[in-house]
PDB file of N, CA, C and O in Angstrom:
ATOM      1  N   PRO A   1       0.779  -1.143   0.169  1.00  0.00           N
ATOM      2  CA  PRO A   1       0.208  -0.043   0.015  1.00  0.00           C
ATOM      3  C   PRO A   1       0.944   1.257   0.369  1.00  0.00           C
ATOM      4  O   PRO A   1       1.887   1.410   1.146  1.00  0.00           O
ATOM      5  N   GLN A   2       0.231   2.242  -0.453  1.00  0.00           N
ATOM      6  CA  GLN A   2       0.763   3.601  -0.271  1.00  0.00           C
ATOM      7  C   GLN A   2       1.664   3.915   0.735  1.00  0.00           C
ATOM      8  O   GLN A   2       1.106   3.573   1.778  1.00  0.00           O
ATOM      9  N   GLY A   3       2.740   4.374   0.989  1.00  0.00           N
ATOM     10  CA  GLY A   3       3.127   5.157   2.115  1.00  0.00           C
ATOM     11  C   GLY A   3       4.174   3.971   3.084  1.00  0.00           C
ATOM     12  O   GLY A   3       5.065   4.251   3.886  1.00  0.00           O
ATOM     13  N   THR A   4       3.698   2.677   2.678  1.00  0.00           N
ATOM     14  CA  THR A   4       4.398   1.628   3.555  1.00  0.00           C
ATOM     15  C   THR A   4       5.492   1.251   2.640  1.00  0.00           C
ATOM     16  O   THR A   4       5.325   1.634   1.482  1.00  0.00           O
ATOM     17  N   ARG A   5       6.693   0.518   2.911  1.00  0.00           N
ATOM     18  CA  ARG A   5       8.079  -0.236   2.391  1.00  0.00           C
ATOM     19  C   ARG A   5       8.231  -1.450   3.113  1.00  0.00           C
ATOM     20  O   ARG A   5       7.701  -1.863   4.144  1.00  0.00           O
ATOM     21  N   ASP A   6       9.080  -1.929   2.333  1.00  0.00           N
ATOM     22  CA  ASP A   6      10.056  -3.298   2.824  1.00  0.00           C
ATOM     23  C   ASP A   6      11.299  -2.704   3.335  1.00  0.00           C
ATOM     24  O   ASP A   6      11.715  -1.620   2.925  1.00  0.00           O
ATOM     25  N   PHE A   7      11.833  -3.338   4.139  1.00  0.00           N
ATOM     26  CA  PHE A   7      13.367  -2.940   4.458  1.00  0.00           C
ATOM     27  C   PHE A   7      13.819  -4.575   4.648  1.00  0.00           C
ATOM     28  O   PHE A   7      13.390  -5.553   5.260  1.00  0.00           O
ATOM     29  N   GLY A   8      15.194  -4.188   3.546  1.00  0.00           N
ATOM     30  CA  GLY A   8      16.075  -5.490   3.323  1.00  0.00           C
ATOM     31  C   GLY A   8      17.110  -5.650   4.660  1.00  0.00           C
ATOM     32  O   GLY A   8      17.047  -4.933   5.659  1.00  0.00           O
ATOM     33  N   PRO A   9      17.924  -6.584   4.481  1.00  0.00           N
ATOM     34  CA  PRO A   9      18.848  -7.032   5.803  1.00  0.00           C
ATOM     35  C   PRO A   9      19.747  -5.805   6.170  1.00  0.00           C
ATOM     36  O   PRO A   9      19.958  -5.556   7.357  1.00  0.00           O
ATOM     37  N   LYS A  10      20.276  -5.039   5.182  1.00  0.00           N
ATOM     38  CA  LYS A  10      21.002  -3.997   5.650  1.00  0.00           C
ATOM     39  C   LYS A  10      20.413  -2.848   6.020  1.00  0.00           C
ATOM     40  O   LYS A  10      21.033  -2.283   6.921  1.00  0.00           O
ATOM     41  N   GLU A  11      19.213  -2.160   5.567  1.00  0.00           N
ATOM     42  CA  GLU A  11      18.501  -1.451   6.536  1.00  0.00           C
ATOM     43  C   GLU A  11      17.944  -1.620   7.740  1.00  0.00           C
ATOM     44  O   GLU A  11      17.792  -0.766   8.613  1.00  0.00           O
ATOM     45  N   MET A  12      17.571  -3.025   7.762  1.00  0.00           N
ATOM     46  CA  MET A  12      17.100  -3.394   8.968  1.00  0.00           C
ATOM     47  C   MET A  12      18.064  -3.443  10.204  1.00  0.00           C
ATOM     48  O   MET A  12      17.724  -3.209  11.364  1.00  0.00           O
ATOM     49  N   ALA A  13      19.566  -3.851   9.687  1.00  0.00           N
ATOM     50  CA  ALA A  13      20.499  -3.601  10.613  1.00  0.00           C
ATOM     51  C   ALA A  13      20.684  -2.249  10.994  1.00  0.00           C
ATOM     52  O   ALA A  13      20.899  -2.081  12.194  1.00  0.00           O
ATOM     53  N   ILE A  14      20.662  -1.501  10.457  1.00  0.00           N
ATOM     54  CA  ILE A  14      20.796  -0.119  10.612  1.00  0.00           C
ATOM     55  C   ILE A  14      19.900   0.324  11.811  1.00  0.00           C
ATOM     56  O   ILE A  14      20.231   0.819  12.888  1.00  0.00           O
ATOM     57  N   ARG A  15      18.277  -0.099  11.158  1.00  0.00           N
ATOM     58  CA  ARG A  15      17.205   0.289  11.901  1.00  0.00           C
ATOM     59  C   ARG A  15      17.489  -0.133  13.390  1.00  0.00           C
ATOM     60  O   ARG A  15      17.370   0.624  14.354  1.00  0.00           O
ATOM     61  N   GLU A  16      17.971  -1.748  13.450  1.00  0.00           N
ATOM     62  CA  GLU A  16      18.056  -2.135  14.866  1.00  0.00           C
ATOM     63  C   GLU A  16      19.000  -1.881  15.699  1.00  0.00           C
ATOM     64  O   GLU A  16      18.869  -2.201  16.881  1.00  0.00           O
ATOM     65  N   ARG A  17      20.344  -1.139  15.151  1.00  0.00           N
ATOM     66  CA  ARG A  17      21.367  -0.581  15.866  1.00  0.00           C
ATOM     67  C   ARG A  17      20.809   0.790  16.496  1.00  0.00           C
ATOM     68  O   ARG A  17      21.051   1.131  17.654  1.00  0.00           O
ATOM     69  N   ALA A  18      19.894   1.663  15.432  1.00  0.00           N
ATOM     70  CA  ALA A  18      19.488   2.726  15.749  1.00  0.00           C
ATOM     71  C   ALA A  18      18.315   2.723  17.171  1.00  0.00           C
ATOM     72  O   ALA A  18      18.400   3.421  18.182  1.00  0.00           O
ATOM     73  N   PHE A  19      17.404   1.846  16.881  1.00  0.00           N
ATOM     74  CA  PHE A  19      16.525   1.449  18.001  1.00  0.00           C
ATOM     75  C   PHE A  19      16.971   1.071  19.009  1.00  0.00           C
ATOM     76  O   PHE A  19      16.307   1.509  19.948  1.00  0.00           O
ATOM     77  N   LYS A  20      18.165   0.176  19.459  1.00  0.00           N
ATOM     78  CA  LYS A  20      18.720  -0.262  20.269  1.00  0.00           C
ATOM     79  C   LYS A  20      19.470   0.896  21.025  1.00  0.00           C
ATOM     80  O   LYS A  20      19.582   0.877  22.251  1.00  0.00           O
ATOM     81  N   ALA A  21      19.902   1.753  20.361  1.00  0.00           N
ATOM     82  CA  ALA A  21      20.586   3.089  20.993  1.00  0.00           C
ATOM     83  C   ALA A  21      19.854   3.691  21.608  1.00  0.00           C
ATOM     84  O   ALA A  21      20.202   3.991  22.749  1.00  0.00           O
ATOM     85  N   ILE A  22      18.490   4.135  21.097  1.00  0.00           N
ATOM     86  CA  ILE A  22      17.435   4.816  21.744  1.00  0.00           C
ATOM     87  C   ILE A  22      16.857   4.303  22.557  1.00  0.00           C
ATOM     88  O   ILE A  22      16.655   5.123  23.453  1.00  0.00           O
ATOM     89  N   ILE A  23      16.381   3.215  22.822  1.00  0.00           N
ATOM     90  CA  ILE A  23      15.932   2.328  23.909  1.00  0.00           C
ATOM     91  C   ILE A  23      16.811   2.338  25.038  1.00  0.00           C
ATOM     92  O   ILE A  23      16.419   2.601  26.175  1.00  0.00           O
ATOM     93  N   SER A  24      17.905   2.076  24.766  1.00  0.00           N
ATOM     94  CA  SER A  24      19.035   1.954  25.781  1.00  0.00           C
ATOM     95  C   SER A  24      19.226   3.415  26.231  1.00  0.00           C
ATOM     96  O   SER A  24      19.343   3.461  27.455  1.00  0.00           O
ATOM     97  N   CYS A  25      19.268   4.135  25.879  1.00  0.00           N
ATOM     98  CA  CYS A  25      19.113   5.780  26.578  1.00  0.00           C
ATOM     99  C   CYS A  25      17.692   5.971  27.069  1.00  0.00           C
ATOM    100  O   CYS A  25      17.648   6.474  28.192  1.00  0.00           O
ATOM    101  N   PHE A  26      16.591   5.716  26.551  1.00  0.00           N
ATOM    102  CA  PHE A  26      15.235   6.137  27.453  1.00  0.00           C
ATOM    103  C   PHE A  26      15.298   5.233  29.081  1.00  0.00           C
ATOM    104  O   PHE A  26      15.090   5.664  30.215  1.00  0.00           O
ATOM    105  N   LYS A  27      15.685   3.793  28.586  1.00  0.00           N
ATOM    106  CA  LYS A  27      15.661   3.156  29.934  1.00  0.00           C
ATOM    107  C   LYS A  27      16.473   3.487  30.943  1.00  0.00           C
ATOM    108  O   LYS A  27      16.176   3.385  32.133  1.00  0.00           O
ATOM    109  N   ARG A  28      17.819   4.008  30.374  1.00  0.00           N
ATOM    110  CA  ARG A  28      19.058   4.749  31.492  1.00  0.00           C
ATOM    111  C   ARG A  28      18.091   5.864  31.981  1.00  0.00           C
ATOM    112  O   ARG A  28      18.494   6.219  33.088  1.00  0.00           O
ATOM    113  N   HIS A  29      17.097   6.492  31.656  1.00  0.00           N
ATOM    114  CA  HIS A  29      16.420   7.608  32.311  1.00  0.00           C
ATOM    115  C   HIS A  29      15.118   7.267  32.556  1.00  0.00           C
ATOM    116  O   HIS A  29      14.180   8.060  32.464  1.00  0.00           O
ATOM    117  N   GLY A  30      14.990   5.647  32.992  1.00  0.00           N
ATOM    118  CA  GLY A  30      13.584   5.681  33.842  1.00  0.00           C
ATOM    119  C   GLY A  30      12.442   4.981  32.837  1.00  0.00           C
ATOM    120  O   GLY A  30      11.411   4.464  33.268  1.00  0.00           O
ATOM    121  N   ALA A  31      12.790   5.050  31.486  1.00  0.00           N
ATOM    122  CA  ALA A  31      11.540   4.894  30.538  1.00  0.00           C
ATOM    123  C   ALA A  31      11.347   3.402  30.656  1.00  0.00           C
ATOM    124  O   ALA A  31      12.289   2.670  30.958  1.00  0.00           O
ATOM    125  N   GLU A  32      10.155   2.955  30.424  1.00  0.00           N
ATOM    126  CA  GLU A  32      10.018   1.407  30.544  1.00  0.00           C
ATOM    127  C   GLU A  32       8.962   1.290  28.934  1.00  0.00           C
ATOM    128  O   GLU A  32       8.236   2.197  28.528  1.00  0.00           O
ATOM    129  N   VAL A  33       9.139   0.085  28.334  1.00  0.00           N
ATOM    130  CA  VAL A  33       8.952  -0.667  27.226  1.00  0.00           C
ATOM    131  C   VAL A  33       7.291  -1.092  27.477  1.00  0.00           C
ATOM    132  O   VAL A  33       6.884  -1.666  28.487  1.00  0.00           O
ATOM    133  N   ILE A  34       6.608  -0.752  26.541  1.00  0.00           N
ATOM    134  CA  ILE A  34       5.353  -1.012  26.365  1.00  0.00           C
ATOM    135  C   ILE A  34       4.764  -1.265  25.104  1.00  0.00           C
ATOM    136  O   ILE A  34       4.992  -0.479  24.185  1.00  0.00           O
ATOM    137  N   ASP A  35       4.194  -2.041  24.968  1.00  0.00           N
ATOM    138  CA  ASP A  35       3.572  -2.419  23.723  1.00  0.00           C
ATOM    139  C   ASP A  35       1.592  -2.656  23.415  1.00  0.00           C
ATOM    140  O   ASP A  35       0.930  -3.542  23.957  1.00  0.00           O
ATOM    141  N   THR A  36       1.082  -1.693  22.517  1.00  0.00           N
ATOM    142  CA  THR A  36       0.070  -1.452  22.427  1.00  0.00           C
ATOM    143  C   THR A  36      -0.735  -1.996  21.061  1.00  0.00           C
ATOM    144  O   THR A  36      -0.043  -2.005  20.043  1.00  0.00           O
ATOM    145  N   PRO A  37      -1.669  -2.302  20.971  1.00  0.00           N
ATOM    146  CA  PRO A  37      -2.104  -2.563  19.656  1.00  0.00           C
ATOM    147  C   PRO A  37      -2.237  -1.202  18.710  1.00  0.00           C
ATOM    148  O   PRO A  37      -2.507  -0.082  19.142  1.00  0.00           O
ATOM    149  N   VAL A  38      -2.022  -1.506  17.513  1.00  0.00           N
ATOM    150  CA  VAL A  38      -2.391  -0.357  16.661  1.00  0.00           C
ATOM    151  C   VAL A  38      -3.859   0.233  16.090  1.00  0.00           C
ATOM    152  O   VAL A  38      -4.111   1.304  15.539  1.00  0.00           O
ATOM    153  N   PHE A  39      -4.650  -0.801  16.414  1.00  0.00           N
ATOM    154  CA  PHE A  39      -6.004  -0.274  16.030  1.00  0.00           C
ATOM    155  C   PHE A  39      -6.744  -0.915  17.201  1.00  0.00           C
ATOM    156  O   PHE A  39      -6.271  -1.922  17.727  1.00  0.00           O
ATOM    157  N   GLU A  40      -7.952  -0.344  17.659  1.00  0.00           N
ATOM    158  CA  GLU A  40      -9.077  -0.423  18.611  1.00  0.00           C
ATOM    159  C   GLU A  40     -10.223  -0.452  18.107  1.00  0.00           C
ATOM    160  O   GLU A  40     -10.294  -0.109  16.926  1.00  0.00           O
ATOM    161  N   LEU A  41     -11.295  -0.799  18.704  1.00  0.00           N
ATOM    162  CA  LEU A  41     -12.847  -0.590  18.550  1.00  0.00           C
ATOM    163  C   LEU A  41     -12.903   0.892  18.417  1.00  0.00           C
ATOM    164  O   LEU A  41     -12.341   1.631  19.226  1.00  0.00           O
ATOM    165  N   LYS A  42     -13.543   1.300  17.454  1.00  0.00           N
ATOM    166  CA  LYS A  42     -13.763   2.680  17.288  1.00  0.00           C
ATOM    167  C   LYS A  42     -14.394   3.364  18.078  1.00  0.00           C
ATOM    168  O   LYS A  42     -13.951   4.511  18.127  1.00  0.00           O
ATOM    169  N   GLU A  43     -15.387   3.146  18.839  1.00  0.00           N
ATOM    170  CA  GLU A  43     -16.124   3.856  19.821  1.00  0.00           C
ATOM    171  C   GLU A  43     -15.154   4.094  21.048  1.00  0.00           C
ATOM    172  O   GLU A  43     -15.366   5.028  21.821  1.00  0.00           O
ATOM    173  N   THR A  44     -14.032   3.188  21.221  1.00  0.00           N
ATOM    174  CA  THR A  44     -12.942   3.214  22.423  1.00  0.00           C
ATOM    175  C   THR A  44     -12.004   4.504  22.113  1.00  0.00           C
ATOM    176  O   THR A  44     -11.499   5.278  22.925  1.00  0.00           O
ATOM    177  N   LEU A  45     -11.919   4.504  20.641  1.00  0.00           N
ATOM    178  CA  LEU A  45     -11.035   5.800  20.482  1.00  0.00           C
ATOM    179  C   LEU A  45     -11.640   7.109  20.156  1.00  0.00           C
ATOM    180  O   LEU A  45     -11.010   8.159  20.282  1.00  0.00           O
ATOM    181  N   THR A  46     -12.880   7.045  19.730  1.00  0.00           N
ATOM    182  CA  THR A  46     -13.739   8.087  19.617  1.00  0.00           C
ATOM    183  C   THR A  46     -13.920   8.673  21.057  1.00  0.00           C
ATOM    184  O   THR A  46     -14.198   9.849  21.290  1.00  0.00           O
ATOM    185  N   GLY A  47     -13.749   7.818  21.875  1.00  0.00           N
ATOM    186  CA  GLY A  47     -14.146   8.552  23.174  1.00  0.00           C
ATOM    187  C   GLY A  47     -12.515   8.973  24.001  1.00  0.00           C
ATOM    188  O   GLY A  47     -12.326   9.882  24.809  1.00  0.00           O
ATOM    189  N   LYS A  48     -11.605   8.071  23.520  1.00  0.00           N
ATOM    190  CA  LYS A  48     -10.378   8.729  24.218  1.00  0.00           C
ATOM    191  C   LYS A  48      -9.874  10.045  23.770  1.00  0.00           C
ATOM    192  O   LYS A  48      -9.275  10.809  24.527  1.00  0.00           O
ATOM    193  N   TYR A  49     -10.164  10.335  22.345  1.00  0.00           N
ATOM    194  CA  TYR A  49      -9.691  11.586  21.625  1.00  0.00           C
ATOM    195  C   TYR A  49     -10.554  12.592  21.254  1.00  0.00           C
ATOM    196  O   TYR A  49     -10.104  13.378  20.420  1.00  0.00           O
ATOM    197  N   GLY A  50     -11.818  12.800  21.701  1.00  0.00           N
ATOM    198  CA  GLY A  50     -12.691  13.669  21.480  1.00  0.00           C
ATOM    199  C   GLY A  50     -12.945  14.149  19.823  1.00  0.00           C
ATOM    200  O   GLY A  50     -13.304  13.588  18.787  1.00  0.00           O
ATOM    201  N   GLU A  51     -12.513  15.599  20.260  1.00  0.00           N
ATOM    202  CA  GLU A  51     -12.554  16.270  18.827  1.00  0.00           C
ATOM    203  C   GLU A  51     -11.380  15.995  17.860  1.00  0.00           C
ATOM    204  O   GLU A  51     -11.383  16.500  16.737  1.00  0.00           O
ATOM    205  N   ASP A  52     -10.309  15.145  18.315  1.00  0.00           N
ATOM    206  CA  ASP A  52      -9.189  14.786  17.439  1.00  0.00           C
ATOM    207  C   ASP A  52      -9.858  13.770  16.796  1.00  0.00           C
ATOM    208  O   ASP A  52      -9.213  13.156  15.947  1.00  0.00           O
ATOM    209  N   SER A  53     -11.268  13.371  17.047  1.00  0.00           N
ATOM    210  CA  SER A  53     -11.456  11.960  16.299  1.00  0.00           C
ATOM    211  C   SER A  53     -11.381  12.051  14.731  1.00  0.00           C
ATOM    212  O   SER A  53     -11.464  11.001  14.094  1.00  0.00           O
ATOM    213  N   LYS A  54     -11.242  13.143  14.134  1.00  0.00           N
ATOM    214  CA  LYS A  54     -11.109  13.268  12.523  1.00  0.00           C
ATOM    215  C   LYS A  54      -9.614  13.028  12.174  1.00  0.00           C
ATOM    216  O   LYS A  54      -9.165  13.210  11.042  1.00  0.00           O
ATOM    217  N   LEU A  55      -8.915  12.626  13.180  1.00  0.00           N
ATOM    218  CA  LEU A  55      -7.562  12.005  12.924  1.00  0.00           C
ATOM    219  C   LEU A  55      -7.515  10.447  12.981  1.00  0.00           C
ATOM    220  O   LEU A  55      -6.449  10.018  12.538  1.00  0.00           O
ATOM    221  N   ILE A  56      -8.240   9.640  13.336  1.00  0.00           N
ATOM    222  CA  ILE A  56      -8.659   8.474  13.305  1.00  0.00           C
ATOM    223  C   ILE A  56      -8.990   7.929  12.300  1.00  0.00           C
ATOM    224  O   ILE A  56      -9.964   8.436  11.743  1.00  0.00           O
ATOM    225  N   TYR A  57      -8.425   6.828  11.704  1.00  0.00           N
ATOM    226  CA  TYR A  57      -8.637   5.947  10.171  1.00  0.00           C
ATOM    227  C   TYR A  57      -9.426   4.760  10.604  1.00  0.00           C
ATOM    228  O   TYR A  57      -9.100   3.828  11.339  1.00  0.00           O
ATOM    229  N   ASP A  58     -10.455   4.992  10.025  1.00  0.00           N
ATOM    230  CA  ASP A  58     -11.645   4.013  10.356  1.00  0.00           C
ATOM    231  C   ASP A  58     -11.395   2.495   9.438  1.00  0.00           C
ATOM    232  O   ASP A  58     -10.968   2.504   8.284  1.00  0.00           O
ATOM    233  N   LEU A  59     -11.658   1.557  10.000  1.00  0.00           N
ATOM    234  CA  LEU A  59     -11.249   0.025   9.344  1.00  0.00           C
ATOM    235  C   LEU A  59     -12.629  -0.548   9.337  1.00  0.00           C
ATOM    236  O   LEU A  59     -13.548   0.199   9.672  1.00  0.00           O
ATOM    237  N   LYS A  60     -12.872  -1.721   9.015  1.00  0.00           N
ATOM    238  CA  LYS A  60     -13.753  -2.474   9.033  1.00  0.00           C
ATOM    239  C   LYS A  60     -13.911  -3.999   9.022  1.00  0.00           C
ATOM    240  O   LYS A  60     -14.475  -4.460   8.030  1.00  0.00           O
ATOM    241  N   ASP A  61     -13.473  -4.915  10.036  1.00  0.00           N
ATOM    242  CA  ASP A  61     -13.202  -6.181   9.803  1.00  0.00           C
ATOM    243  C   ASP A  61     -14.098  -7.011   9.260  1.00  0.00           C
ATOM    244  O   ASP A  61     -15.245  -6.602   9.076  1.00  0.00           O
ATOM    245  N   GLN A  62     -13.799  -8.080   8.974  1.00  0.00           N
ATOM    246  CA  GLN A  62     -14.525  -9.412   8.214  1.00  0.00           C
ATOM    247  C   GLN A  62     -15.836  -9.759   9.218  1.00  0.00           C
ATOM    248  O   GLN A  62     -16.922 -10.169   8.809  1.00  0.00           O
ATOM    249  N   GLY A  63     -15.549  -9.547  10.368  1.00  0.00           N
ATOM    250  CA  GLY A  63     -16.903  -9.844  10.964  1.00  0.00           C
ATOM    251  C   GLY A  63     -17.800  -8.673  11.362  1.00  0.00           C
ATOM    252  O   GLY A  63     -18.629  -8.784  12.266  1.00  0.00           O
ATOM    253  N   GLY A  64     -17.647  -7.732  10.779  1.00  0.00           N
ATOM    254  CA  GLY A  64     -18.601  -6.398  10.772  1.00  0.00           C
ATOM    255  C   GLY A  64     -18.341  -5.560  12.203  1.00  0.00           C
ATOM    256  O   GLY A  64     -19.340  -4.934  12.558  1.00  0.00           O
ATOM    257  N   GLU A  65     -17.400  -5.461  12.919  1.00  0.00           N
ATOM    258  CA  GLU A  65     -16.829  -4.605  13.991  1.00  0.00           C
ATOM    259  C   GLU A  65     -16.319  -3.436  13.168  1.00  0.00           C
ATOM    260  O   GLU A  65     -15.717  -3.614  12.109  1.00  0.00           O
ATOM    261  N   LEU A  66     -16.606  -2.063  13.748  1.00  0.00           N
ATOM    262  CA  LEU A  66     -16.169  -1.182  13.349  1.00  0.00           C
ATOM    263  C   LEU A  66     -14.750  -0.875  14.220  1.00  0.00           C
ATOM    264  O   LEU A  66     -14.816  -0.770  15.445  1.00  0.00           O
ATOM    265  N   LEU A  67     -13.436  -0.738  13.488  1.00  0.00           N
ATOM    266  CA  LEU A  67     -12.066  -0.648  13.965  1.00  0.00           C
ATOM    267  C   LEU A  67     -11.624   0.704  13.487  1.00  0.00           C
ATOM    268  O   LEU A  67     -12.006   1.206  12.430  1.00  0.00           O
ATOM    269  N   SER A  68     -10.716   1.311  14.417  1.00  0.00           N
ATOM    270  CA  SER A  68      -9.894   2.301  14.003  1.00  0.00           C
ATOM    271  C   SER A  68      -8.379   2.143  14.200  1.00  0.00           C
ATOM    272  O   SER A  68      -7.935   1.615  15.219  1.00  0.00           O
ATOM    273  N   LEU A  69      -7.537   2.634  13.153  1.00  0.00           N
ATOM    274  CA  LEU A  69      -5.997   2.948  13.443  1.00  0.00           C
ATOM    275  C   LEU A  69      -5.699   4.027  14.395  1.00  0.00           C
ATOM    276  O   LEU A  69      -6.130   5.150  14.137  1.00  0.00           O
ATOM    277  N   ARG A  70      -4.941   3.805  15.577  1.00  0.00           N
ATOM    278  CA  ARG A  70      -4.409   4.642  16.246  1.00  0.00           C
ATOM    279  C   ARG A  70      -3.465   5.686  15.277  1.00  0.00           C
ATOM    280  O   ARG A  70      -2.503   5.241  14.652  1.00  0.00           O
ATOM    281  N   TYR A  71      -3.743   6.713  15.239  1.00  0.00           N
ATOM    282  CA  TYR A  71      -3.031   7.984  14.492  1.00  0.00           C
ATOM    283  C   TYR A  71      -1.557   8.243  15.432  1.00  0.00           C
ATOM    284  O   TYR A  71      -0.470   8.625  14.999  1.00  0.00           O
ATOM    285  N   ASP A  72      -1.862   7.960  16.595  1.00  0.00           N
ATOM    286  CA  ASP A  72      -0.519   8.363  17.390  1.00  0.00           C
ATOM    287  C   ASP A  72       0.375   7.319  17.803  1.00  0.00           C
ATOM    288  O   ASP A  72       1.081   7.385  18.809  1.00  0.00           O
ATOM    289  N   LEU A  73       0.319   6.123  16.813  1.00  0.00           N
ATOM    290  CA  LEU A  73       1.562   4.922  16.670  1.00  0.00           C
ATOM    291  C   LEU A  73       1.888   5.242  15.380  1.00  0.00           C
ATOM    292  O   LEU A  73       2.780   4.625  14.798  1.00  0.00           O
TER     293      LEU A  73
END
Protein backbone atom coordinates (compact mmCIF):
# COMPACT_ATOMS: atom_id res chain seq x y z
CA PRO A 1 0.00 0.00 0.00
CA GLN A 2 1.03 3.60 -0.53
CA GLY A 3 3.18 4.94 2.29
CA THR A 4 4.61 1.58 3.30
CA ARG A 5 7.87 -0.05 2.35
CA ASP A 6 9.99 -3.14 2.84
CA PHE A 7 13.33 -3.02 4.60
CA GLY A 8 16.10 -5.33 3.41
CA PRO A 9 18.73 -6.91 5.67
CA LYS A 10 21.14 -3.95 5.47
CA GLU A 11 18.44 -1.40 6.27
CA MET A 12 17.10 -3.56 9.12
CA ALA A 13 20.57 -3.86 10.66
CA ILE A 14 20.86 -0.06 10.68
CA ARG A 15 17.34 0.35 12.10
CA GLU A 16 17.96 -2.24 14.82
CA ARG A 17 21.19 -0.52 15.91
CA ALA A 18 19.43 2.85 16.00
CA PHE A 19 16.46 1.50 17.97
CA LYS A 20 18.79 -0.31 20.38
CA ALA A 21 20.65 2.96 21.09
CA ILE A 22 17.41 4.90 21.55
CA ILE A 23 15.83 2.28 23.81
CA SER A 24 19.01 2.03 25.87
CA CYS A 25 19.05 5.81 26.40
CA PHE A 26 15.36 5.90 27.34
CA LYS A 27 15.78 3.04 29.83
CA ARG A 28 18.78 4.79 31.43
CA HIS A 29 16.47 7.68 32.19
CA GLY A 30 13.72 5.54 33.69
CA ALA A 31 11.48 4.79 30.72
CA GLU A 32 9.73 1.46 30.46
CA VAL A 33 8.83 -0.47 27.32
CA ILE A 34 5.16 -0.94 26.44
CA ASP A 35 3.39 -2.57 23.51
CA THR A 36 -0.07 -1.41 22.48
CA PRO A 37 -2.30 -2.40 19.56
CA VAL A 38 -2.24 -0.15 16.52
CA PHE A 39 -6.01 -0.54 16.16
CA GLU A 40 -8.91 -0.56 18.60
CA LEU A 41 -12.69 -0.48 18.56
CA LYS A 42 -13.80 2.80 16.99
CA GLU A 43 -16.01 3.69 19.97
CA THR A 44 -13.04 3.33 22.33
CA LEU A 45 -10.84 5.66 20.31
CA THR A 46 -13.61 8.19 19.72
CA GLY A 47 -14.08 8.37 23.48
CA LYS A 48 -10.35 8.79 24.10
CA TYR A 49 -9.62 11.47 21.49
CA GLY A 50 -12.89 13.42 21.34
CA GLU A 51 -12.44 16.31 18.92
CA ASP A 52 -9.32 14.72 17.47
CA SER A 53 -11.42 11.80 16.22
CA LYS A 54 -11.09 13.24 12.70
CA LEU A 55 -7.48 12.01 12.88
CA ILE A 56 -8.60 8.38 13.37
CA TYR A 57 -8.49 6.09 10.33
CA ASP A 58 -11.57 3.88 10.20
CA LEU A 59 -11.49 0.19 9.28
CA LYS A 60 -14.09 -2.54 9.16
CA ASP A 61 -13.11 -6.10 9.96
CA GLN A 62 -14.59 -9.16 8.29
CA GLY A 63 -16.81 -9.79 11.30
CA GLY A 64 -18.45 -6.38 10.91
CA GLU A 65 -16.86 -4.64 13.91
CA LEU A 66 -15.95 -0.98 13.42
CA LEU A 67 -12.24 -0.62 14.10
CA SER A 68 -9.87 2.32 13.82
CA LEU A 69 -6.13 2.79 13.47
CA ARG A 70 -4.52 4.82 16.23
CA TYR A 71 -2.97 7.85 14.56
CA ASP A 72 -0.56 8.43 17.45
CA LEU A 73 1.19 5.13 16.75
